[in-house]
VMD Tcl script that draws the C-alpha trace (Angstrom):
set ca {
  {-1.03 -5.77 10.42}
  {-1.66 -8.62 13.02}
  {-0.91 -5.68 15.87}
  {-3.48 -3.41 14.91}
  {-6.40 -3.12 17.00}
  {-9.82 -4.78 16.17}
  {-12.02 -2.40 14.19}
  {-14.21 -2.84 10.79}
  {-12.11 -0.61 8.85}
  {-8.27 0.23 8.95}
  {-7.28 3.09 6.68}
  {-3.60 1.74 5.90}
  {-0.56 3.86 4.20}
  {-0.13 4.62 0.61}
  {2.87 6.32 -1.13}
  {3.38 7.68 -4.51}
  {6.04 6.06 -6.40}
  {8.00 8.29 -8.72}
  {11.18 9.90 -10.33}
  {12.91 12.76 -10.62}
  {10.97 16.29 -10.82}
  {7.72 14.72 -10.51}
  {8.14 13.79 -6.62}
  {7.12 17.35 -6.12}
  {3.71 15.89 -7.39}
  {3.71 13.77 -4.39}
  {3.47 16.48 -1.73}
  {-0.19 16.82 -2.29}
  {-0.58 13.42 -1.08}
  {0.87 13.75 1.82}
  {-0.92 16.80 2.56}
  {-4.10 14.49 2.04}
  {-2.72 11.98 4.24}
  {-2.27 14.55 6.97}
  {-5.57 16.11 6.14}
  {-6.95 12.79 6.63}
  {-5.50 12.22 9.94}
  {-6.61 15.93 11.04}
  {-9.78 15.19 9.81}
  {-10.04 11.94 11.95}
  {-9.57 13.87 14.98}
  {-11.91 16.11 14.59}
  {-14.88 14.44 13.37}
  {-14.08 11.52 11.12}
  {-11.75 10.15 8.27}
  {-12.02 12.08 4.92}
  {-9.63 9.80 2.61}
  {-9.75 5.99 2.30}
  {-7.27 4.36 -1.02}
  {-8.32 1.33 -1.90}
  {-5.07 0.29 -2.52}
  {-4.44 -0.39 1.18}
  {-7.93 -0.59 2.68}
  {-8.62 -3.48 4.99}
  {-12.46 -3.89 6.38}
  {-14.69 -6.32 7.81}
  {-16.63 -8.07 5.61}
  {-19.64 -8.04 7.60}
  {-19.58 -4.53 8.22}
  {-19.14 -4.15 4.03}
  {-21.91 -6.09 3.51}
  {-24.26 -4.34 6.21}
  {-23.39 -0.92 4.90}
  {-21.81 -0.86 1.61}
  {-24.19 1.28 -0.95}
  {-22.73 0.23 -4.13}
  {-26.33 0.14 -6.27}
  {-26.14 3.71 -5.27}
  {-23.36 4.83 -6.98}
  {-22.66 1.74 -9.48}
  {-22.70 4.14 -12.24}
  {-19.90 5.88 -11.25}
  {-16.57 4.57 -12.72}
  {-14.31 4.63 -9.95}
  {-14.54 5.98 -5.93}
  {-15.65 2.46 -4.28}
  {-13.16 2.62 -1.66}
  {-14.51 6.54 -1.15}
  {-18.30 5.73 -1.04}
  {-17.63 2.84 1.26}
  {-15.94 5.55 3.57}
  {-18.65 7.37 3.63}
  {-21.08 4.34 4.65}
  {-18.82 3.52 7.19}
  {-18.81 6.99 8.52}
  {-22.52 7.76 8.52}
  {-22.69 4.47 10.31}
  {-20.50 5.13 13.12}
  {-18.09 1.93 12.10}
  {-14.85 1.99 13.95}
  {-12.27 3.25 11.67}
  {-9.06 3.16 12.30}
  {-6.07 4.86 10.58}
  {-2.26 3.86 10.20}
  {0.86 5.56 9.72}
  {2.98 2.50 10.33}
  {5.89 2.58 7.84}
  {5.84 -1.13 7.46}
  {2.42 -1.51 5.87}
  {3.25 1.55 3.53}
  {2.36 0.41 0.04}
  {3.55 2.15 -2.89}
  {1.62 3.05 -6.03}
  {2.30 4.55 -9.21}
  {2.21 8.56 -9.28}
  {1.26 10.52 -12.47}
  {4.12 10.90 -14.83}
  {3.10 14.42 -16.34}
  {1.65 16.89 -15.28}
  {-1.60 16.32 -17.34}
  {-1.97 12.88 -15.90}
  {-1.68 14.62 -12.26}
  {-4.37 17.49 -13.67}
  {-6.68 14.57 -15.24}
  {-6.11 12.43 -11.71}
  {-6.82 15.24 -9.47}
  {-10.23 16.49 -11.57}
  {-11.58 12.87 -11.05}
  {-10.78 13.04 -7.32}
  {-12.27 16.49 -7.61}
  {-15.69 15.15 -9.60}
  {-16.47 11.91 -7.48}
  {-16.66 14.90 -4.22}
  {-20.12 16.06 -4.23}
  {-21.20 12.76 -5.65}
  {-19.72 11.68 -2.04}
  {-22.02 13.97 -0.06}
  {-19.60 14.55 2.74}
  {-19.22 17.99 3.46}
  {-16.09 17.82 5.63}
  {-14.17 16.06 3.07}
  {-15.23 18.68 0.50}
  {-14.10 21.42 2.42}
  {-10.87 20.09 3.20}
  {-10.62 19.09 -0.58}
  {-11.41 23.08 -1.42}
  {-8.98 23.89 0.99}
  {-6.41 21.48 -0.65}
  {-7.10 22.33 -4.16}
  {-7.11 26.64 -3.14}
  {-4.10 25.97 -1.50}
  {-2.22 24.03 -4.35}
  {-3.48 26.05 -6.78}
  {-2.48 29.66 -4.94}
  {0.73 28.02 -4.36}
  {1.41 27.34 -8.09}
  {0.10 30.64 -9.19}
  {2.83 32.60 -6.59}
  {5.57 29.59 -7.91}
  {5.11 30.51 -11.05}
  {5.26 34.07 -11.08}
  {7.91 34.16 -8.82}
  {10.01 32.01 -11.56}
  {8.80 34.51 -14.39}
  {9.96 37.90 -12.20}
  {13.12 35.78 -11.30}
  {12.82 35.26 -7.41}
  {14.66 31.64 -7.45}
  {14.91 32.39 -3.60}
  {11.55 32.85 -2.51}
  {10.07 29.95 -5.41}
  {13.13 27.52 -3.76}
  {11.77 29.01 -0.32}
  {8.08 27.83 -1.52}
  {9.18 24.86 -2.43}
  {11.17 24.28 0.81}
  {8.27 25.13 3.17}
  {5.19 23.36 1.28}
  {7.71 19.91 1.34}
  {8.30 20.30 4.98}
  {4.49 21.07 5.55}
}
mol new
graphics top color blue
foreach p $ca { graphics top sphere $p radius 0.5 }
foreach p [lrange $ca 0 end-1] q [lrange $ca 1 end] { graphics top cylinder $p $q radius 0.2 }
display resetview
């Protein structure tokens, strides 16, 4: 961490930690990280996980808008990122593996869906149009892949289903 450049915020890597078939659910978090890097290159970062987020205390005190969203149970990390982006604060994204932390992944499809619904429900409240567009793209592509994958499994086209999973994990 001491080698990171001086910035008001550092978005550091977070890895979901799961076992067995639920490792497939981790692919979405990797996709989000990739989209975040792309968005930062286009305009600004769109996702910051409070699980591994560093920020300057003075910048936090100056720009945070906690009173505006205190009625929302979670998402302080996203609102702080929005506040920093809005005020053109220097934000860095790191992908160094040696500072990656692990957080538990959802343990069931139901938990996965509930987590994603919580994330999606916050997006309009954060009011970041770039994040909303990328979020819709991700949700749409994930749903489309899920529907196609289920269809291919139902009709017995296991080779194509496996190819789709391989393609998604490769991306």
